[in-house]
N, C-alpha and C positions, 0 to 999 in steps of 0.2 A: 410312140408317145413317150414324154419324159416329163415329169412335173409331179405337181401334187392336185388330187382329185378328193374334193369332200364329199361325206355321204349323201348329199343332197345333189350331187353331179350325176345325170343319166348314165354316165360312164361307171360310176361305181357299182360293184357287182351288188345285184339285188338281193341274191341270198343272203350275202354278208350283212347289207344294210338291214336286212329284217330282223338281225339277232339282238337281243339285249346283251349290252356290253360291247357291240362292234366298235372299231375304231371310229373317231370323227372324221378321219380321212386318210388316203394311203399317199406315199410316195411311190411312183411307178416309173421304170425304166423299161420300155418294151411295149408289148399290146396285151390289154386284159380282155379276153373275148373268149367264146364258146363255153362259158362256164354254165353249171356247175362242173368240177373236174373230179379227178381220183386221187387222193393223199395216197402215198408209199411212205411209210415211216417205219422207224427202228431203231435200233442200238448203234450208238457210235462206235461201239466194240464189238461189232458184229463179227461171227464166224465166217469162214470163206464160204461155207455153205448158203448163210444168209444174205452175203454180199453177191452171191452168184443168183439167187432167188430173187433178190431187190432188183438186180440190173435186168434180168429176164423180164420179170413183171412189169417194169418201166417200159422195157420195150414192146410189151405185149399190148399194155394200155395204150401208149402211144400210137403203135403201130395201126391199131384199131380205131384211131381217129379222136379219142377222148384225151383231156388235158392232165398232164401228171404233175400234181402239187406236193411239194416237200418244203425242207428247212434248208437244204445246202448245208446240211451239216455231214461231218466226217460219218462214215460207216453207211447204213442202209439208204440215208438220203441221198448222199452223193453217187452211190451204185444207181439209185432209182433214176437220177437225172442222166447219168452217163448212158443208160438204156434208152431214154427218152431220145438223146441225140443220135444214138446209133440207129433208132428206128426213125429217124428225122421227122420226129413228131414235136409237139408243143408242149412246153413245161413252164411252171412258175415257180419260183424260189421265193420264199418268205424270210426274210432276215431279221434278227433279232436287234441289230443296231441299225445306223444309217446306211444308205446304199453305197457308201465309200467307205465303210468298215465292215469288211468280210471275214467271218469266222467259221473255218479256217481261211487263212489269206491265200491258200494254194486253190481254193475254190472259185477264185476271181474268174480264171479262163472257163470253168463251167458255167458260169453266170452269163459270160459273155457267149457262151454258145446258144445258151437258153434263149436271150433277146434276139440274137441274129436268126434264132430258127422259128422266130415269130411268136415267142414267148414273152416272160416279162420277170423281172424281179420287184419285188415291193417289200416297203416296210411302213410302219405307222411312224417311225421316227424321222427326223430330219436329218440331213449329211452332219457327219461329224458325231453322231451319236454313238458311244463305245457299247459294244454288244455284252453288257453286264451279264451275269448269270440270272439274275431276277428277270430279265427282260426275255428269255427263253419260254418260260411257262406262258407267259403273256402272248407271245409270238403263236403258240401252238394253237389259239383260239381261231386266228385268223388261217392257218393251214386247215383247219378243221371247216371253218366257216367258209370257204372257198371250194369245198368238195362236198359231193353227195356220198361218197363212199369213202371211209377210211380205212386203208389195208395195213396192219401191223405186221412186219415180217419176222423179227425178232426183238424181243424186249424182255431184259431182266426185271424183277419185282421193282426197282426203284427207278426204271427208265422214264425218260421224258415222253415216250411215245405212249405210254399208259395215260399220261396226263392229257396228250391229244386224243386218245380213244374215249376217255371220260367225257370230255368235252364235245367230242362227236355226240355222244349219246344224248348230253344236255340240249344238243342243237338237232335233234331228231334226225341225225344222220346215220347211215349204216356203217358196222364196224366187221370186218374181215380179218382173220388171222391165221397165220401159218402154223399149223402144229408142229411140235419139235420132240425131241427125246425127254424124258420125264426128269433125268437127271442131268441136263444141261441148263446152266444158270440162264443163258440169253434166250431159252425158249421157255422158262416159266411164265413169263408174263402174257405170252402168247397163248399157252395152254390155260390159263387160268381165265383169260377172255373167252375162250371156246367154252369152257365149262359154265360161264355165267350167261350164255346165249349170243356170243359172237357166231358170224358166220365161217365155218372152216374152209380154206382153200386149200385145194390138193393138187393143184397145176394150173398151166396156163390155160387149156380149154375150159376147166373147173371156174377159172376167174372169169373168163370171156361170158360163159353162160351165166355166172351168179351176177355180173356187173350187168348183163342184159336184163334181168330180172327187175333189177332196181331201178335202171337208167333207160331202157329200152334198146332196141338193136345200136350196135356200133355205128358211130356216125358215117366211118368209111362204107359200112355196109349198106346204110341208108342210102348214102350217095350213087353207090354201084349199083343195087340190087332194086331200090326203091320198093314201093310197099308190097309189090307181088312177086319179086325176084326176076323181074322180066329181062334187064340187061344181062343178069347173071346167067339165066337160063340160056339166053343166046350165046354166052361164051363156052358153055356146057356143050351144045350142038348135038347134031344127030348121032355123031360116032362116040360122043363121050369123052371124058378127059381124066387124066391122073390129078390127085388132089393138089399135088404141089404145082403142078403145069396151070391148074386152074387158079391157084392163089396167086402166082405169078402175073397171070393176065389179069385178074381183078384187081390186082395192087393191094390185097388184103393178108395180113400175116395167117398163116395157117389154122391158128385157133379160131381167130374171128370168120374166116371161111367154114370151118367145120360146125361153128354155131348157126351161120346163116344157112347152111345145107342142112343140118339137123330140122331146121324149122320146115324147110321146103321138102323135107322127105316125110315129115309128118303131115303135110299137105298133101302129100301124093305126088307132085311135082318131079321128084327125082328118087333114083335110087342109088344106094352106095354099097359097092361090093368090092371087097379086096383093094381098097384103096382107089377105086375108079368110079367117077360119077358119070351117072346115064341119065337123060329123060324118062319118065315113068310113062 
C-alpha cells in the first residue's frame, strides 16, 4: 500500500486513532499491520554498547513476531531496524519529513528494506516536507502511538527518546529502559526512567518475558505452539531435544522459545535440564 489514509479509514491504526492529538492521517509506503508494535528508541550518539543492545533487541523483538517501530534516525533507531532486517522481521519507520525526505539520507536503503520486508515507512507530512528540527518531537507521538511498549536503550538527559517515553506514559503505554553506568551520560536518561518506575530490561530473555506480560505470548510462539503448546511438544518428541535444536525446528529465537518453555514447565508439560528439553 502506498498513499494517504485518513483517521477514519479502517486501515488507519485504531490505537493511534483513539489518542488525543493523533494525526489527521498518514502517508504510507508499505504495509501497516499487526499493530500495536514495540518501539525501540534511544540516543543518536549511542555508545558501541548501546548500538549492540539496540541491534540485538530489534532482532529479538522482530524474531519473536512483533513489529519493531522506530524513527529511522542515526544511532539506536537505525541499529534496532538493522536488527529487524537481520531477523527477517517486520518494522515501521516513522519519518519527521515527507516520505521522500530521509534524515539521515543514508538510511534510505534501510527504509527500503523495511518496506520490502513487509513493513512500512510512514509520515503525517506530504512529500517534499523537510525534516525540520521541530518536527521530530511531533513525530515521536506517532512512534509511541503505534506501539504498546516503548523500550529506551540509551538516552542522555536531553535526548528526544525521553520525549517519546513521556508521550508513551501519557498515552498509557508501558515504558522499558536498559540500565547503564551511573557516570555515563547516555545512560542517565534510562537510569532516571527506571528510578521513576520504568521496567528495567536486563537481557533478551528478560525482554521477551516482560513483553509477554504486557502483550501476551510472542506471535510466532502462538502460531507455533497454540494455546496448549501442542505442536511445540510434538517437536520435543519422546527422546527430548537440545534448546538450540528445538529453536531451529520451531523457527523461534532462543529467548522466545525459553519464554514458551518456561510456561510449559510451570504447567508440568516439560522438564529442562542442562540445556535439554524433555517431556514431563
